[in-house]
N, C-alpha and C positions, 0 to 999 in steps of 0.2 A: 577423503568425504568432503568433497562442496557442501555445502549448505543452505538452500535462497529461505532468508527471514520474509516476505509477503506481508504486512498490515496494510491496512486499512477499514471501513467503516463498510464496507460491498452495500449499499446500499440501493442498491443488489452489485453486485457480479455482475461482468457483461463481461464477456465478447476480447474488450479493448486487457481488461486486466488476466485474461489468460495466457493471450497474446505479445500482454507485456511479459510474465514468464519461462514461457516456449522460448520466445530471446537469451532475455539472460540465464535460463539451462541453457542451449546454444555456446554463448561470449562465455560461458567465463564453465563448464564441464560441470557443473551442478547437477546431485545426481539424484537428488527433490528440494523439493520447495514445501514448504511453509505457509498456509494462507492463514496472517490468523487478523479474523475483524477486529476492529477494537471498538473492547468494552462502555467504555469512560476518555471523550476523546478530549483530549486534556487543552486546549489551541480554537477549535469550532464554539462556532459562539451557539452554531444550533446546531443539537446533537443528532441521532439516527431516527431517521422514521421509521425504522421497521425495527421491530425489539428485534435487541445479539438474538439473541434463538433464530428468528424465524434469519436472521439474518449468513448469520452460523448453517443451518438447513440449503438455503438458497448456498452456498458457499460448497457444502457435505456435493448437494448435485454437483453444481458446475466440473467439478473434479473426481466424479466420478470411475470416470471412462479413460485419466489417463493416475496409472501410480506411482509415478513418482512428485503426481502433484501429492500435500496432508494437507487437509483441511485440519485448524488447530485450538483447540478449548485454552489458551493460554491465558486470551486475554478474556472467561466465562465468567461474569457476576456471581457473587454462590445465591444461587435461593430463594425467595423470601415470601409471602406470602402474599404480598404487590404484583410479584411477578407471577406467580400459581397461576391466580386471575385470569392475567390480559392490565390492572391496575397499573400503575405508571408506579419504576422502580420508585425506589430508596435515595436519596442521593449518596453517590457513591464516590468511591480519590477515583482521579482521572491515573487512565491507567499509561504511564511514560514509556514510550518503545528502551530507555537503558533497562527498564527494568526487566520486562519482556525479552530482550538480545538475553539477560544474568541468564536468566529460569533454564530458557532455554539451554542454552549449553551447556548448562549443570547437566542436561543429555544427551552431549553426544562426546566424542571419542576423540582422546585429547592433541590426536588430527586430521582429526576438520576442519575444516576452512567454515565461518561463518556469513556473507552474502545478504545486505538489507537492500533488499531494489520498490522502489521513490521517486515516484513521476518526478518531472521536473520542479510542474505548482508545489508539490507538497515538501521538497526538497531548497526553495526559494526560503524557506524559515526554518530552517535550522538551526539557523541562531535563537531561535525562542526554543525550540525546544529544548525540556531539561535534560541537564547534562549533558550537550551537544559533544564539547570533549569530546570527552569518557567515549560519546554513543562513539562517535567517531575512529574511532581506536578502540574499537574492540569485535567490531566488521572490517566488509571493504563493504561501500556503497553500485549500486549496480545503479547504474537513477535515467529513466525515457527520457531524451528528452525530443524538444518536435521542431521543426522553422522557429525564427526569430530568437534563437537562445544561442551562445557564445559563451566560448570558452568561461569569459571575465566573468559572462554571469555567471558562472556556478561556484568561484576562486569564488569570488565576492559574493558570497550566499555566508559562504565557511565559519565557522566565533571569530571572535577576532585575532585569539590569543593561534589558528590559523593559518585567518588570513590572509594571502605574500600584498609586499607592498603592491604598489601602484606606479609603479618604477618595472616590479615580475608583469600583472594584469593586464599591462598598454599594451605587449604584441598582439592578446587573449584576444582582442576586440572582434580580430581580422579572421580573426576564426570557430567555425559553428560546438556549435557542442556535440563533441563526436569525441571518438574511440576514447586515451585516457589523460586524466590529469591521478600527477605522482607531484603531489605533493611532503612536507613533514610530517609524518604522525597524519595524513590520513593517505587514502587509495582513492578512485572514482571514476569507473567502466561507466560513459556513456553509449545510450542505448541509443541512435538516430533515425533505426527503421523501422519505429515502431510510434505509428504514429494513422489509427481507427479511429474517424471522426464517435468513438461511442461516446458519453455520461456517466453519468445519474438522472443527471438530472431532465435528461433526451430520451429517458430513460420508466421515467416518474410524470412527463408529461403526451407519453406515448399512450404511456397508462388511463389517464384522467382520460382522453382524446379518442381511447376504443380500436385502438392501431394494434396493429400486427407488433410480436415484440420480434418477428423468428434473426435477425438482426441487424440484432443489436445487443442477446443475451439466447444462450442453454437451452432446449426446450424446455431439457425439462425444468429449469426453473421461470418460463409462463408460466410452465401450468403451473405451477406453485405460488405464482401471484397471482395467479386466476382464484388458483384455488382455497386462500386465503383472503382472496382481494384486501391485496395488499395498495398503494398509492392511488390508488382511483380517484378520493379528494386535492388532493397533493396533489400540485403543477414543481414544488421549488425544490 
């Protein structure tokens, strides 16, 4: 079976995330997609505004109606007294994607294939990730593209060891980031049809302005945000 791993802060999960997962399932015949809320992001300076457990709860609600979408606790932090009381948690080791991938693969069958879902903005920093070469060899990447990016942009984002020469990527500059990019040591499937103008920042701004969220998030997620009073004073 083809299995998808979709990691992210999901702060909160929105309709764009779900559209990406559905498109990836159709493109690569995925049997299921594991949605993995990040415990602690290793690259972002500002950590998620909502707690891990609020973000996981929203992922569980948003994926409730689709049996092939699986909310995952792969990066769940250990509960300590500060988290139980709602206070700031202790400093935790960042969650690296390579570790999460290897942990998930330990639960898969021998013939299962793992696909890593990510947006192109995050993929642009792939060379800065922890053990990026190993990660790209552990699984096949599915990257959600958008207008303005070329195949050269994707290829040039790769870590130096896997990055093709300028002579190879030069023709890519005129080709939009879609289709497949197959290079020694890495295979990338590009989705160019998932262009929903939704962002977590826009959702938090809508919450702060007390605007309806129905077009941005699942209705159950909207109710959860209201019940928990998330993001009300945050617009970043």
